[in-house]
C-alpha positions in Angstrom: 217.6 107.4 -10.3 218.0 103.9 -11.8 215.7 103.2 -14.8 215.5 99.8 -16.5 213.7 98.1 -19.4 213.0 94.4 -19.4 211.1 92.3 -21.9 209.8 89.8 -19.4 208.1 87.4 -21.9 205.2 86.5 -19.7 205.2 88.2 -16.3 203.3 85.5 -14.4 205.3 82.6 -15.8 208.6 84.4 -15.0 207.6 86.3 -11.9 210.2 84.5 -9.7 213.0 85.5 -12.2 211.7 89.1 -12.2 211.5 89.2 -8.4 215.1 87.9 -8.1 216.4 90.6 -10.4 214.3 93.4 -8.7 215.7 92.5 -5.3 219.3 92.3 -6.6 219.3 95.4 -8.8 216.8 97.6 -7.0 215.8 99.8 -10.0 213.7 102.8 -9.2 211.7 102.5 -12.5 211.2 99.5 -14.7 209.5 99.3 -18.1 208.2 95.8 -18.8 207.1 94.4 -22.2 205.4 91.3 -23.3 203.4 90.9 -20.1 201.2 88.3 -21.9 198.4 88.6 -19.4 195.0 90.2 -19.2 194.6 93.5 -17.3 193.1 91.8 -14.3 195.8 89.1 -14.1 198.7 91.5 -13.6 200.5 90.6 -10.4 200.2 93.9 -8.6 200.0 92.5 -5.1 203.3 90.5 -5.1 204.9 93.5 -6.8 203.7 95.7 -3.9 205.2 93.2 -1.5 208.5 93.9 -3.3 208.0 97.7 -2.9 206.7 98.6 -6.3 203.6 100.3 -7.6 202.7 100.1 -11.2 200.6 101.2 -14.1 200.0 98.6 -16.9 198.2 97.8 -20.1 197.5 94.1 -20.3 196.5 92.0 -23.3 195.4 88.4 -23.4 198.0 86.0 -24.8 200.3 88.6 -26.5 201.9 92.1 -25.9 201.2 94.1 -22.7 203.4 96.8 -21.2 203.9 98.2 -17.7 205.8 100.8 -15.7 206.9 99.9 -12.2 208.1 102.5 -9.7 209.8 101.8 -6.4 208.3 103.5 -3.3 206.1 105.8 -5.3 203.1 105.6 -7.7 203.7 106.3 -11.4 201.4 109.0 -12.7 199.8 107.6 -15.9 199.9 110.0 -18.8 199.0 107.7 -21.7 198.1 104.0 -22.1 198.3 103.9 -25.9 200.3 105.4 -28.7 198.4 108.3 -30.4 197.7 108.3 -34.1 195.5 105.3 -34.6 192.3 105.0 -32.4 191.6 101.6 -33.9 194.9 100.1 -32.7 194.0 98.0 -29.6 197.4 96.3 -29.2 199.0 96.8 -25.8 202.3 98.3 -26.9 202.8 101.7 -25.3 202.3 103.1 -21.8 203.6 106.4 -20.4 203.9 107.8 -16.9 205.7 110.5 -14.9 207.9 109.2 -12.1 209.8 111.6 -9.8 210.0 114.4 -12.4 210.9 112.1 -15.4 208.5 111.2 -18.2 208.8 107.5 -19.0 207.5 106.0 -22.2 207.5 102.2 -22.2 207.6 100.7 -25.8 207.0 97.3 -27.3 207.4 98.0 -31.0 205.9 95.4 -33.4 208.2 92.6 -34.6 207.1 92.9 -38.2 207.6 89.3 -39.3 207.0 87.9 -41.8 208.2 90.6 -44.2 207.0 91.9 -46.6 203.4 91.8 -45.6 200.7 93.4 -43.3 202.7 92.8 -40.1 205.7 94.6 -41.5 203.5 97.4 -42.8 202.0 97.7 -39.2 205.5 97.8 -37.8 206.5 100.8 -40.0 203.3 102.6 -39.4 203.7 102.2 -35.6 207.2 103.4 -35.9 206.0 106.5 -37.7 203.4 107.2 -35.0 206.2 106.8 -32.3 208.4 109.3 -34.1 205.5 111.8 -34.3 204.7 111.3 -30.6 208.4 111.5 -29.6 208.7 114.9 -31.4 206.0 116.3 -29.1 207.8 115.0 -26.0 211.0 116.6 -27.2 209.3 120.0 -27.7 208.3 119.9 -24.1 212.0 120.0 -23.1 211.5 117.8 -20.1 213.6 114.9 -18.8 212.2 112.0 -20.7 213.2 108.4 -21.4 211.8 106.2 -24.1 212.5 102.7 -23.0 211.7 99.3 -24.3 212.0 96.6 -26.9 212.2 98.4 -30.2 212.4 95.2 -32.3 215.1 96.7 -34.5 218.8 95.9 -34.8 220.2 99.4 -35.6 223.5 98.3 -37.2 225.4 95.2 -38.0 227.5 95.9 -34.9 224.3 95.2 -32.8 224.1 91.5 -33.8 226.4 88.6 -33.7 228.1 87.6 -37.0 225.5 85.7 -39.0 223.5 85.7 -42.2 220.6 83.9 -40.6 218.7 87.1 -39.9 219.2 88.7 -43.4 215.4 88.4 -44.2 214.2 89.2 -40.7 212.1 92.3 -40.2 214.5 93.4 -37.4 217.3 94.1 -39.8 215.5 95.6 -42.8 216.6 99.1 -44.1 213.2 100.7 -43.5 213.0 100.1 -39.7 216.7 100.9 -39.4 216.1 104.2 -41.1 213.1 104.9 -38.9 215.2 104.3 -35.8 217.8 106.8 -37.1 215.0 109.3 -37.8 214.0 109.0 -34.2 217.6 109.6 -32.9 217.9 112.6 -35.2 215.2 114.4 -33.2 217.9 114.6 -30.6 217.4 111.5 -28.5 220.5 109.8 -27.0 220.9 106.0 -27.2 222.2 105.7 -23.7 223.9 102.3 -23.8 225.6 103.0 -27.1 226.8 106.4 -25.8 228.3 104.7 -22.7 229.6 101.6 -24.5 230.5 102.6 -28.1 232.9 99.7 -28.6 230.9 96.8 -27.1 227.9 95.2 -28.8 225.9 95.0 -25.5 223.4 92.4 -26.7 220.1 92.2 -24.8 218.3 89.3 -26.6 219.4 85.7 -27.2 217.0 83.3 -28.9 216.1 80.1 -27.1 217.0 78.0 -30.2 220.4 76.6 -31.3 222.3 77.4 -28.1 222.4 81.1 -28.9 222.6 82.0 -25.2 225.5 79.6 -24.6 227.3 80.9 -27.8 226.6 84.5 -26.9 224.8 84.8 -30.3 222.9 87.9 -29.3 221.1 90.9 -30.7 220.7 94.4 -29.2 216.9 95.2 -29.3 216.3 96.9 -26.0 217.1 100.6 -25.7 216.8 103.6 -23.4 216.6 106.8 -25.4 217.1 110.1 -23.5 215.9 113.6 -24.2 218.6 116.3 -23.8 217.6 117.2 -20.2 217.8 113.5 -19.2 221.0 112.8 -21.3 222.8 115.6 -19.3 222.2 113.6 -16.2 223.4 110.2 -17.6 225.8 108.6 -15.1 226.0 104.9 -15.9 224.3 102.0 -17.7 224.7 98.4 -18.7 222.9 95.1 -19.4 222.2 92.7 -16.6 223.3 89.8 -18.7 223.3 87.3 -15.8 219.5 87.4 -15.7 219.3 85.6 -19.1 221.1 82.7 -17.5 218.7 82.2 -14.7 216.2 79.3 -14.6 213.0 79.9 -16.6 214.5 83.1 -17.9 213.1 85.4 -20.5 215.0 85.5 -23.8 215.8 89.1 -23.0 218.0 90.6 -20.3 217.3 93.8 -18.4 219.0 97.0 -19.6 219.4 99.9 -17.2 220.8 103.4 -16.8 221.4 105.7 -13.8 220.6 109.4 -13.9 222.1 111.9 -11.5 219.7 113.7 -9.2 
């Protein structure tokens, strides 16, 4: 079972790029972030033409998340993150696909910091940690996949001081990410590739893609029953070099049946 996460950065604007990757990589499950489209504008018909069903939570202009499944329909279990009924941002969706529980995450960026956006980021992270604890207790194969908008360590970013004040690198979100891992989740890509940075994001500015000045922001975290089935995983870096590409590249893993 091949499971991927991809911050598409506007699904309708970049659908051709998404379709090229889906046809080349043939993932069984895909978590998408930053759809940047309303619920009714999600391209479900062309996705079905490619063999995928989907559940999604759209949002006009910003945010939006979706879970695609090849040859089967995802069973929706949640379309928002519990803990704050007033939070209307489309940042979390969850579904069961072929016996694996999939949580698709677009964690808040948090900039500028300090300020209300950074406070929202930390509060959202706390809610995610609480929800993840409940999933862990269920002892089911589960994957939390998405753009976590945190650089866990200095190894996960190219050598630079330009991000020192950025919310992605601050001690509080880094500590929150470690608290999540300490529940028993496995960071699949770091487990498979402990000595390679495996960047997944390259900003459009200042030739950062051409210079490989990247950050690792996109993760697949596995519960113990899923981690025992981990077979392979990597970043499809080539996608970032395609015409009209997202500033993120897809990250994927394979689980044994």
